[in-house]
C-alpha positions in Angstrom: 0.0 0.0 0.0 1.4 3.4 -1.0 1.9 6.2 1.5 -0.8 8.9 1.8 -0.6 12.0 -0.2 1.1 14.5 2.1 -1.2 17.6 2.4 0.1 19.0 5.8 2.8 21.3 4.6 1.5 24.1 7.0 2.5 21.7 9.9 6.0 21.1 8.5 7.9 20.7 5.3 10.4 18.0 4.4 14.1 19.2 4.2 15.0 20.0 0.7 17.8 17.5 -0.5 20.0 20.6 -1.4 19.5 21.8 2.3 20.3 18.3 3.7 23.5 18.2 1.6 24.7 21.6 2.9 23.9 20.5 6.5 25.8 17.2 6.1 29.0 19.1 5.3 28.9 20.7 8.8 28.9 17.6 11.0 32.0 15.4 10.8 35.7 15.9 11.2 36.2 16.3 7.5 33.6 19.0 7.4 33.0 22.4 9.1 32.0 21.1 12.5 33.6 23.5 15.0 32.1 26.0 17.4 31.6 29.3 15.6 32.7 31.2 18.8 36.1 29.5 18.7 38.0 32.4 17.2 41.5 31.2 18.0 41.8 28.7 15.1 40.9 28.1 11.6 38.1 25.4 12.4 36.2 28.1 14.4 36.8 30.7 11.7 35.4 28.4 9.0 32.3 27.7 11.1 31.8 31.4 11.9 32.0 32.1 8.1 29.3 29.6 7.3 27.0 31.0 10.1 27.4 34.6 8.9 26.7 33.5 5.3 23.5 31.8 6.5 22.6 35.0 8.4 22.9 37.0 5.2 20.8 34.5 3.3 18.0 34.7 5.8 18.2 38.4 5.9 18.0 38.6 2.2 14.8 36.6 2.2 13.0 39.2 4.2 14.8 42.4 3.0 16.7 42.9 6.2 20.3 43.7 7.3 22.3 40.6 8.4 22.9 42.4 11.7 19.2 42.4 12.5 18.9 38.6 12.4 19.0 36.9 15.9 19.2 33.1 15.7 16.7 31.2 17.9 15.5 27.5 18.2 12.4 28.3 16.1 9.5 30.7 15.9 8.2 29.8 19.3 11.4 31.0 21.0 11.5 34.0 18.7 7.9 34.9 19.7 8.7 34.6 23.4 11.9 36.8 23.0 9.8 39.4 21.1 6.9 39.7 23.5 8.6 39.0 26.8 11.7 41.0 25.8 9.7 44.1 25.0 7.7 44.1 28.1 10.5 43.1 30.6 12.4 46.1 29.4 9.2 48.1 30.3 8.9 46.5 33.8 5.8 44.8 32.5 4.0 48.1 32.2 1.9 49.2 29.1 -0.5 47.7 26.7 -0.3 44.8 24.1 -2.6 44.4 21.2 -2.9 40.9 19.8 -5.7 38.5 18.6 -7.6 35.4 19.7 -6.5 33.5 16.6 -2.7 33.7 17.0 -0.6 30.7 17.2 -0.3 29.4 20.8 3.3 30.6 20.7 1.8 34.1 21.0 -1.3 33.4 23.0 0.5 31.7 25.9 3.3 34.4 26.3 0.6 37.0 26.0 -1.4 35.4 28.8 1.9 35.1 30.8 2.4 38.8 30.4 -1.2 39.5 31.5 -0.5 37.8 34.8 2.4 40.1 35.4 0.4 43.3 34.9 0.5 43.9 31.1 -2.9 45.0 29.7 -3.8 43.0 26.7 -6.5 43.6 24.1 -7.6 40.4 22.3 -9.0 41.2 18.8 -11.5 38.9 17.1 -11.1 38.4 13.3 -13.8 38.8 10.6 -15.3 35.8 8.9 -12.4 35.9 6.5 -9.9 35.3 9.4 -8.3 38.6 9.1 -7.7 41.5 11.6 -8.4 44.9 10.2 -6.4 48.1 10.5 -9.5 49.7 11.9 -9.6 47.2 14.7 -6.1 48.0 15.6 -6.8 51.8 15.5 -9.9 51.4 17.7 -7.8 49.3 20.3 -4.9 51.6 20.5 -4.3 53.5 23.7 -1.8 56.1 24.8 0.0 53.3 26.7 0.0 50.8 23.9 3.6 49.6 23.5 3.4 46.6 21.2 1.1 45.2 18.5 1.7 41.5 17.8 -0.3 40.0 14.9 0.6 37.0 12.7 1.3 37.8 9.0 -0.5 34.6 7.9 -2.9 32.5 9.9 -1.6 28.9 10.3 -5.1 27.3 9.9 -6.8 29.1 7.2 -4.0 31.0 5.5 -5.5 34.4 5.9 -3.1 37.2 5.2 -3.4 40.1 7.6 -2.8 43.7 6.3 0.5 44.0 8.2 1.9 46.8 6.0 -1.1 49.1 6.8 -1.0 48.2 10.5 2.8 48.7 10.5 2.5 52.2 9.0 -0.2 53.1 11.7 2.1 51.7 14.5 5.1 53.6 13.4 3.2 56.9 13.0 2.5 56.5 16.9 5.9 55.1 18.0 4.3 51.7 18.7 6.4 48.5 18.1 5.0 46.0 15.6 5.8 42.2 15.8 4.6 39.7 13.3 4.9 35.9 13.3 6.1 35.2 9.8 6.4 31.5 10.3 3.5 30.8 7.7 4.4 33.6 5.3 8.2 33.5 4.7 8.9 31.5 1.6 5.2 31.4 0.8 4.4 35.0 0.0 6.5 38.1 -0.4 8.0 39.3 2.9 10.0 42.5 3.1 10.4 44.0 6.6 10.7 47.5 5.2 7.5 47.3 3.1 5.7 45.8 6.1 7.0 48.5 8.6 7.7 45.7 11.2 10.1 46.1 14.1 10.2 42.3 14.9 9.5 39.3 12.8 9.7 35.6 13.8 10.9 32.9 11.5 11.0 29.0 11.5 13.2 27.1 9.2 11.1 23.9 9.1 8.2 25.9 7.5 10.2 26.6 4.3 12.1 23.3 3.7 14.8 23.8 6.4 15.5 21.7 9.5 13.4 21.6 12.6 14.8 23.1 15.7 16.1 26.4 14.4 14.6 29.8 13.6 15.3 33.5 13.9 13.9 36.8 15.1 14.4 39.8 13.0 15.0 42.8 15.2 15.2 46.3 13.6 18.5 47.8 14.7 17.1 50.8 16.7 14.8 48.3 18.6 17.6 46.0 19.7 18.4 48.1 22.8 14.7 47.9 23.8 14.7 44.1 24.0 15.7 42.1 27.1 17.3 38.7 26.4 15.4 35.7 27.7 18.3 33.2 27.6 21.5 34.0 29.3 24.9 32.4 29.4 27.7 33.9 27.3 26.2 37.0 25.6 26.0 35.4 22.1 23.9 37.1 19.4 24.9 40.6 20.5 23.6 39.8 23.9 20.1 38.9 22.8 20.3 35.1 22.9 23.1 33.1 24.5 24.0 29.6 23.5 26.5 27.7 21.2 25.3 28.2 17.6 24.4 24.9 15.8 26.4 25.4 12.5 24.7 22.7 10.6 21.2 23.9 11.6 21.9 27.5 10.7 23.5 26.5 7.3 20.4 24.5 6.6 18.2 27.5 7.4 20.3 29.8 5.2 20.3 27.3 2.3 16.5 26.9 2.7 16.0 30.7 2.7 18.1 31.2 -0.4 16.1 28.5 -2.2 12.8 30.0 -1.2 13.8 33.3 -2.6 15.1 31.8 -5.9 11.9 29.6 -6.4 9.4 32.2 -5.1 7.5 33.2 -8.2 7.4 29.9 -10.1 6.7 27.8 -6.9 3.9 30.1 -5.7 2.1 30.1 -9.0 2.4 26.3 -9.4 1.1 25.6 -5.9 -1.8 28.1 -6.1 -2.9 26.3 -9.4 -2.8 22.9 -7.6 -4.7 24.3 -4.6 -7.4 25.5 -7.0 -7.4 22.0 -8.7 -7.9 20.5 -5.3 -10.8 22.8 -4.4 -12.6 22.6 -7.8 -12.5 18.8 -7.4 -14.4 18.8 -4.1 -16.4 22.0 -4.2 -19.6 20.4 -5.5 -19.7 17.7 -2.7 -22.7 18.0 -0.4 -22.5 20.7 2.3 -18.9 21.6 1.5 -17.7 25.2 1.8 -14.4 27.0 2.0 -13.4 28.5 5.3 -12.1 32.1 5.1 -11.2 34.3 2.2 -10.6 32.9 -1.3 -8.5 35.9 -2.2 -6.5 37.3 0.7 -4.9 33.9 1.5 -1.6 32.1 0.9 -1.2 29.9 -2.2 -0.8 26.7 -0.2 -3.7 26.8 2.3 -7.1 25.3 1.8 -9.4 25.0 4.9 -12.7 23.2 4.1 -15.8 22.5 6.1 -17.6 19.2 5.2 -20.9 20.1 6.8 -22.9 17.4 8.5 -19.9 15.0 9.0 -18.3 14.1 12.3 -14.8 15.5 12.2 -13.0 12.7 13.9 -14.7 10.1 11.8 -13.9 12.1 8.7 -10.1 12.3 9.6 -9.9 8.7 10.4 -11.6 7.8 7.1 -9.3 10.0 5.0 -6.5 7.3 5.0 -5.0 8.2 1.7 -4.3 11.8 2.4 -2.3 13.3 5.3 -4.3 16.3 6.5 -5.2 18.0 9.8 -8.0 19.5 11.7 -6.0 22.5 12.6 -2.6 23.5 14.0 -0.1 20.7 14.7 0.4 22.0 18.2 -3.2 21.4 19.1 -3.8 18.2 17.0 -3.9 16.0 20.2 -7.0 17.8 21.3 -10.4 16.9 19.9 -11.7 20.4 20.8 -13.0 22.3 17.7 -10.6 24.8 16.3 -10.4 28.0 18.3 -9.5 29.8 15.1 -12.6 28.7 13.2 -14.8 29.4 16.2 -13.4 32.9 16.4 -14.3 33.3 12.7 -17.9 32.6 13.6 -18.2 28.9 12.8 -20.5 26.8 15.0 -18.8 24.0 17.0 -20.3 21.3 14.7 -18.9 23.0 11.5 -15.5 23.7 13.2 -15.4 20.0 14.1 -16.2 19.1 10.5 -13.4 21.2 9.0 -10.0 20.0 7.6 -7.0 22.0 6.8 -5.2 20.9 3.6 -1.8 22.5 2.7 0.2 22.0 -0.3 3.9 22.5 -1.0 7.1 22.0 -3.0 6.7 18.4 -3.7 3.0 18.2 -4.4 2.2 17.1 -7.8 -0.9 17.2 -10.1 -1.1 13.4 -9.8 -1.2 13.8 -5.9 -4.1 16.2 -6.2 -6.0 13.8 -8.6 -5.5 10.9 -6.2 -6.5 13.1 -3.2 -9.6 14.4 -4.9 -10.7 10.9 -5.8 -10.3 9.7 -2.3 -11.9 12.7 -0.6 -14.9 12.4 -2.9 -15.3 8.6 -2.2 -15.0 9.1 1.6 -17.4 12.1 1.8 -20.1 10.5 -0.4 -19.8 7.2 1.6 -20.1 9.0 4.9 -23.1 11.0 3.8 -24.7 7.8 2.5 -24.1 6.1 5.8 -25.7 9.0 7.6 
């Protein structure tokens, strides 16, 4: 029996073979294996050179200066550094604006800050899953210090108007942080155009390795951020710890590939996504969750009305899909994102996230459509 068609790229992507090859050259004695902080010999110099090349590659992907890239273990750590780092510097005073549909890596730190005295406004999206500029404007107070809103929603792919929100924040000296884990490598991301001060990245979302990420910190903002990990003062004092050369090289290579393939890859994946949707759109009680325009090319979130979500997922054995974020997949609670968008519990339970990527083919989509149609029609017939 063949493996299921992989349609869960929003959860994670496989490492690109070119990335894996670059990483393999930084592990063994005959490669560049040394500690990049060992500056007293050639082994350390070679490692540092590799790390700094990777830093430039990641910076180039988002239009930043290499000195504005702080290495982390992933977007979760980057998000924690951004939110906690800003408000620790302010002695936990001031006001934070975020939303109820953020990734848990934002929601949990924001709740942690609330317990320490930070005032938090939780915005609710529209039916399209997006937060509007007007909502941010209406929530802004004289004491607002930070707005943190994801660039792209991880469940429905909704793209927030970050550039407009960023311009508003800058006009009022409010810092803006965005979680770019689902946007970098999928849509155009330029920190200057977006007017962001902080942006979180995760390598495994764009065909790099797991366990490594970065936080873009605009240079004038670096002095306004308090480090959350101490022990050596690495990363200009913002994040201590020995740098994992192979991981960083992998992230850098993945970033360069993402930039090179951007236009052709995005167009191809968008076409496959529409092929998938057109193949299932006429099924009974099926509808698309969120916007069909302000969305990334790779996301498709679909409600299969009238079907039990758990039964549906267990029946879809020939496609690897999810009911929402991978971080909440162990829970059978309906998606908090879809509920915030106005879906009833039953419809949220009946919804499936399908996400496409670099290795998805037209044949994969044909196979997925055939299987989904068979399963849905069978389940409706059984009901």
